[in-house]
Structure formats: structure tokens, C-alpha cells
C-alpha positions, 0 to 999 in steps of 0.5 A: 522511469521508476520501479516504485513511486511513493506518494508523499510530500517530504523525504522518507526512510522508504526511499533508502530501503528501495535503493537497498533492494535495487529498485529505482524510487521516486517521490511525488505529490498525490495532487499529481495523480492523473497529470501528464507529469507523473512518470510510469512505474510498477508499484505505487505506495501510500506510506503509513500516515497518508491521511493524518494531517499532522504528518502529510498533506498526501490524503488531499489528492486521493479522491481526485486521483481515484480514476487514475489509481484504478486505471493504473492498477487495471493496466497492471500496476500494483498499489500498496497502501499502508495505514492512514493513522487516524482513528477511523478511515473509509477508503472511498477512493479505492474501487472496493469497500475498505474501512480502518480502525486505529488500534496500536498493538503488536501481533503475530500475523496469521495467513489466510490461505496463500497469497503473494501479498504475504511476502510483504512480511516474510523474514520479519519475526513476530510480533510485528507492529500493527496500528489497526485493523480493517473493520469492513472489506469486500477484498480478499483477507490475506492476513489476520491478527490473533483476534481474527481481524483483517490486517492485510487485504488484496484485490485484483483489478484488471491486470494489477493488484491493490494491497492494503495493510495495517502492519507498521513494519518496513516491508520485505524485499520478496514482495517487491522483487516478485511484483517488479519482475511480473509487472510492467511500468504503467502510467498513473 
């Protein structure tokens, strides 16, 4: 059983990062969502570029796995979604409204209130790489860029949480320590 599962189809730098953080990490195909073969985990991650066919075929299993992803979160799992890296993208497989616009820039993220998801960038010195913003959402905005555009949103679903971000940096350990400590492994 893994603490973290990456939905991706080839090796990634992320895998080494989680080993450094002391977390068990596995990589699985998005087409395995909802199958009995997918192990339980605490945190499910869609890395940057998941919708860009130049990088991966990961995007193909998301629509079909929509119900499985929502059940995973509702039962207490954490879904962390990075940018799709395509010009525009609507996250139709998420249980809330979210639209993305690609625009590469560096920014100094500004917190909106206080939220656990902000720990993803703790100890990262601005400016941070950012590959876009969210043009529409009904989730809670937790970080904005200098132009007041959402760059990180969070939404509680049942006992779990979905976090989506356009920040293009390796995530800080604090978020994973907190989520791994306060959640249980859930079947996807």
C-alpha cells in the first residue's frame, strides 16, 4: 500500500521526492481508476502536464474515472491536481467547476485567508514558476497571483479534499506530512 500514488505512465522526478519525504510512492495508469487492481493510498496526484498529449496519455482515463476519484476523496483521500499544460482546459471530471488558462510566468503567490493547502509552497522562496491561472471556479481560492487571479484552489468533498494548482514547483514536504498524518488509506 502506498501513501502517494502518481497517475502517470512513465518514471517521474516526483517519485524520488516522496522517497526523500519518507513516503511510499507508486505510479499507476489513469486507466486503472475504478479497477480492483489499484491499491489504496492517502494522496493521489496528477502531475503537471496530465492533459498534454506530448507528455503523457494520462488524461484519457480521467473522465471514465470521475466517480472513482470523487469516492476516493469523499472517503477521506486527498487529490492533488497540477496544471494540464494545454492552452485552455475545463476539469469536467472534477465534482466542481474549474477552468484553466495557460500563461507561463513567475509570481509571488498571495495567500487568500489561511488554508492547509498553502503548505504546498511553504519554504519556497518567491518568485515561483506558474504556468497559468484558473479563470473560473466554485472552489475556495487559497492562493492568487499579483493580478488577483486564482493559482490554487481547494474543495472539501466528504471527509477528503481536492487541491488544484498552477504552481510549477516541486511541492513542499509540509503539505504531505500533514495530509499523510491526518488521513487514512482509501481505495481509489
